[in-house]
C-alpha positions in Angstrom: 160.4 104.2 121.0 161.0 104.4 124.7 163.0 107.3 126.0 162.9 106.5 129.7 166.0 106.5 131.9 166.6 102.8 131.3 167.1 103.2 127.5 170.6 102.9 126.3 171.6 106.1 124.5 173.4 105.0 121.3 175.4 106.9 118.8 175.3 105.4 115.3 178.5 105.9 113.4 178.3 105.1 109.7 174.9 105.3 108.0 175.5 103.2 104.8 174.1 99.8 104.2 175.0 98.1 107.5 174.8 101.2 109.5 171.3 102.0 108.3 170.1 98.4 109.2 171.5 98.7 112.6 169.9 102.2 113.1 166.6 100.8 112.1 166.9 98.2 114.8 167.8 100.8 117.4 165.0 103.0 116.2 162.5 100.1 116.8 163.8 98.4 119.9 162.5 99.7 123.3 165.9 99.3 125.0 167.8 101.9 122.8 167.6 105.6 122.2 169.4 107.0 119.2 171.2 110.2 120.3 173.0 110.9 117.0 173.9 109.8 113.4 177.4 110.3 112.2 178.7 110.1 108.6 181.0 112.0 106.3 178.6 112.2 103.5 174.9 112.7 103.1 173.9 109.2 104.1 172.9 110.4 107.6 170.4 112.8 106.1 169.0 110.0 104.0 168.8 107.7 106.9 167.0 110.3 109.1 164.4 110.8 106.3 164.0 107.0 106.0 163.4 106.6 109.7 161.0 109.6 109.7 163.0 111.1 112.5 165.1 114.2 113.4 168.0 112.7 115.1 171.0 114.9 115.7 173.4 114.8 112.8 177.2 114.9 112.9 180.1 114.9 110.4 182.7 114.2 113.0 182.8 111.2 115.3 184.8 112.8 118.1 182.6 115.9 118.1 179.5 113.7 118.3 180.9 111.9 121.2 181.5 115.1 123.1 178.0 116.5 122.4 175.8 113.4 122.8 177.8 111.6 125.7 176.3 108.2 124.7 176.2 105.0 126.7 177.0 102.8 123.6 178.4 103.4 120.1 177.6 101.5 116.9 180.4 101.5 114.4 179.7 100.6 110.7 182.3 102.7 109.0 185.2 101.5 106.8 187.5 99.0 108.6 190.5 101.3 108.9 188.5 103.5 111.4 187.2 100.7 113.6 190.2 100.4 116.0 190.4 104.2 116.7 186.7 104.7 117.0 186.1 101.6 119.2 189.0 102.3 121.6 187.9 106.0 122.0 184.4 105.0 122.7 185.3 102.4 125.2 187.8 104.7 127.0 185.0 107.2 127.3 182.7 104.8 129.0 180.7 103.3 126.2 179.8 99.8 125.2 180.6 99.1 121.5 179.0 97.2 118.6 181.4 97.1 115.7 180.9 95.7 112.2 183.3 93.0 111.2 186.2 93.0 110.8 186.9 94.2 114.3 190.0 96.1 113.0 192.2 96.3 110.0 195.1 94.6 111.8 195.3 91.7 114.3 197.2 93.9 116.7 194.5 96.5 116.4 191.8 94.0 117.1 193.6 92.8 120.2 193.9 96.4 121.4 190.1 96.9 121.1 189.5 93.7 123.1 192.1 94.7 125.7 190.3 98.1 126.1 186.9 96.4 126.5 188.3 94.1 129.2 190.2 96.9 131.0 187.2 99.2 131.2 184.6 96.4 131.7 182.7 97.3 128.7 180.7 95.1 126.3 182.2 94.6 122.8 180.1 92.8 120.2 181.4 92.2 116.6 179.0 92.0 113.8 179.1 88.3 112.9 175.6 88.3 111.5 175.5 84.5 110.6 175.8 83.6 114.3 172.3 85.0 114.8 170.8 83.2 111.8 168.8 80.2 112.9 169.3 78.4 109.5 173.1 78.8 109.7 172.9 77.5 113.2 171.1 74.4 111.9 173.6 74.2 109.0 176.5 74.1 111.6 174.6 71.6 113.8 174.1 69.2 110.9 177.7 69.5 109.9 178.8 68.3 113.3 176.9 65.0 112.7 178.9 64.1 109.6 181.9 62.8 111.4 185.6 63.9 111.0 187.5 65.1 109.2 185.3 67.7 107.4 185.6 69.1 104.0 184.2 72.7 103.9 183.5 74.4 100.6 182.3 77.9 100.6 182.3 81.0 98.5 180.6 84.4 98.0 181.6 86.0 94.7 179.9 89.4 94.0 179.4 90.7 90.5 179.1 94.3 91.6 178.3 97.6 89.7 177.2 101.0 90.6 177.1 101.9 94.3 178.1 98.3 95.3 181.3 98.6 93.1 182.0 101.9 94.7 181.6 100.3 98.1 183.9 97.4 97.2 186.6 99.8 95.8 186.6 101.7 99.0 186.8 98.6 101.1 189.8 97.4 99.1 191.8 100.5 100.1 192.2 98.8 103.4 191.2 95.1 103.1 191.0 92.3 100.6 187.7 90.4 99.9 189.0 87.2 101.6 189.7 89.2 104.7 186.6 91.4 104.8 184.1 88.6 103.9 186.3 85.7 104.8 186.1 86.3 108.6 182.5 85.2 108.5 183.2 81.8 106.8 186.4 81.2 108.7 184.3 81.7 111.9 181.8 79.2 110.6 184.4 76.7 109.8 185.9 76.9 113.2 182.5 76.4 114.7 181.9 73.3 112.5 185.3 71.7 113.3 185.8 72.9 116.9 189.4 72.2 116.0 192.5 74.5 115.8 193.6 75.8 112.4 197.2 74.8 111.7 198.1 76.3 108.4 196.7 78.4 105.5 197.5 78.8 101.9 195.9 81.4 99.6 196.0 82.8 96.1 194.8 86.1 94.7 194.6 88.1 91.4 194.2 91.8 90.6 191.6 91.9 87.9 191.2 95.8 87.6 193.2 98.9 87.5 190.5 100.5 89.6 192.1 99.4 92.9 195.5 100.3 94.4 198.5 98.6 93.0 199.4 95.5 95.2 195.8 94.9 96.2 193.7 92.2 94.7 189.9 91.8 94.1 189.8 88.0 93.8 191.1 85.5 96.4 190.9 81.8 97.3 192.0 80.5 100.7 192.6 77.0 102.0 192.7 76.1 105.7 194.0 72.9 107.4 192.8 72.0 110.8 194.4 70.0 113.6 191.7 67.2 113.3 192.4 66.7 109.6 189.5 68.8 108.4 190.1 71.1 105.4 188.2 74.1 104.0 188.3 76.6 101.2 186.6 80.0 100.7 186.6 82.1 97.6 185.7 85.7 97.2 185.8 88.1 94.3 184.4 91.6 93.8 183.8 93.6 90.7 181.9 94.0 87.4 184.0 91.3 85.8 183.2 88.5 88.4 181.3 85.5 87.2 178.0 84.6 88.7 178.4 80.9 87.8 178.5 79.0 91.1 178.9 82.2 93.2 177.0 80.8 96.0 178.5 77.6 97.4 178.0 76.5 100.9 178.8 72.8 101.2 180.2 70.4 103.9 181.3 66.8 103.4 182.2 64.3 106.1 182.6 60.5 106.4 178.9 60.1 107.1 177.6 62.4 104.3 177.1 65.9 103.3 175.0 69.0 103.9 174.5 71.9 101.5 172.7 75.2 101.5 170.4 75.3 98.6 169.2 78.9 98.1 167.4 78.7 94.7 166.3 82.4 94.9 169.2 83.9 96.7 171.7 81.9 94.6 170.0 83.0 91.3 171.4 85.3 88.6 171.7 88.9 89.5 171.8 88.3 93.2 175.5 88.1 93.9 175.9 91.7 94.9 172.6 91.7 97.0 173.3 92.1 100.7 169.8 90.8 101.3 170.7 87.5 99.4 174.0 86.9 101.2 172.5 85.4 104.4 169.6 83.5 102.9 169.5 79.8 103.1 166.0 78.8 102.2 166.6 75.0 102.6 169.3 72.5 103.5 170.0 69.2 101.6 171.3 66.5 103.9 172.8 63.4 102.2 173.7 60.4 104.3 176.5 58.1 103.1 175.3 54.9 104.7 175.0 52.0 102.2 172.8 48.9 102.5 173.8 45.3 101.8 173.5 46.0 98.0 175.9 49.0 98.5 173.1 51.3 97.6 172.1 54.3 99.7 170.2 53.3 102.8 168.5 56.6 103.3 166.9 59.1 100.8 168.4 62.6 100.9 166.5 64.8 103.4 165.4 68.3 102.6 165.2 70.5 105.6 162.9 73.4 104.8 163.8 76.4 106.9 160.7 78.3 108.2 162.5 80.9 110.3 164.2 82.8 107.5 164.8 86.3 108.8 165.6 89.1 106.2 168.7 91.3 106.5 167.1 93.9 108.6 165.6 91.2 111.0 169.0 89.7 111.4 170.5 93.0 112.2 167.7 93.4 114.8 168.6 90.1 116.3 172.2 91.2 116.5 171.2 94.3 118.5 168.9 92.4 120.7 172.0 90.3 121.6 174.0 93.4 122.2 171.2 94.8 124.4 171.0 91.5 126.4 174.8 91.5 126.9 174.7 94.9 128.3 171.6 94.4 130.6 172.6 90.9 131.8 176.4 91.8 132.0 177.1 88.7 129.8 180.7 87.5 129.7 181.7 88.1 126.1 185.3 86.7 126.5 184.8 83.9 124.0 183.0 86.1 121.5 185.9 88.6 121.5 188.6 85.9 121.3 186.7 84.3 118.3 186.7 87.6 116.6 190.4 88.1 117.0 191.2 84.5 116.0 189.1 84.6 112.8 190.8 87.8 111.8 194.2 86.4 112.6 193.5 83.5 110.3 192.1 85.8 107.5 195.2 88.0 107.7 197.4 84.9 107.5 195.6 84.1 104.3 196.3 87.6 103.1 200.0 87.1 103.9 200.0 83.8 102.0 198.6 85.6 98.8 201.3 88.2 99.0 204.3 85.9 99.7 203.2 82.8 97.8 204.0 80.7 100.9 202.1 78.4 103.2 201.5 80.2 106.5 201.6 78.1 109.7 199.5 79.2 112.5 
């Protein structure tokens, strides 16, 4: 690990699943120097041990900021802390990487973006699928299917143990279709390159283990200006079915493309973070018929050779963050996309609670 003056001193805030993966990237990348690990529990001690390091440990974010005086801050805490931590870091001269969602309200997300622009600091949001070459290919093929598109996606998680604890804690501030849905809403917007016009969503509270008024199953539908439509489904908890929990499918006038993840989509994988980004292969079906009205082309299997694991994807995210800082990259579109996908997700949340279609 380089510790020369060119290294970006980074404070890691949140040392659980995602925070640990990002810390591993900083630990191994030449351009970063970790100056502290922050968490409320003992995850920071476990992470230090895992990294074989003796990084400074802190219980309190604000104290850590004063002591370490970092150049950048990486935030992987619960969503209800994202806005306050990110704005404080930016106002104290730091670039910020923050896990999705950017904030727990749309106005809060906009305040973070406004702070980054005002202080000329880089803000990168953890949309991990944007750094996955197979998902980039999936999106590229979908754009060859014509318009309108029908996009069918879900990620249901049959969670137990520590993952169910994590999900219960997340649902204190966000529903599954907001927390996970922003990823897939972002993907749908990339596929259509069209403006969403309205959403409708339904939800159900399947457990007494979450606060009254919250729900642990949701299904959203989006209509786009170009006539495209999409749905996304997310459920968390020990009661969730693993039947068809992994659906990633796009249909257009010229055919369809689907992610076929035989391993990642198998039984017992629904609450595996490692499995959530895996693609393994794409199945491209072409709709063209010959003179006998039979299919003119055989289905094409696209085997995906660059299949990074979860830690490698986090490393690629941090390489992007590093390049953005070093090259002074204009991240205006990136930040706007993060706010827009969150705006759509919260509109879906509003639809669940009101039972009404929400126009955008």
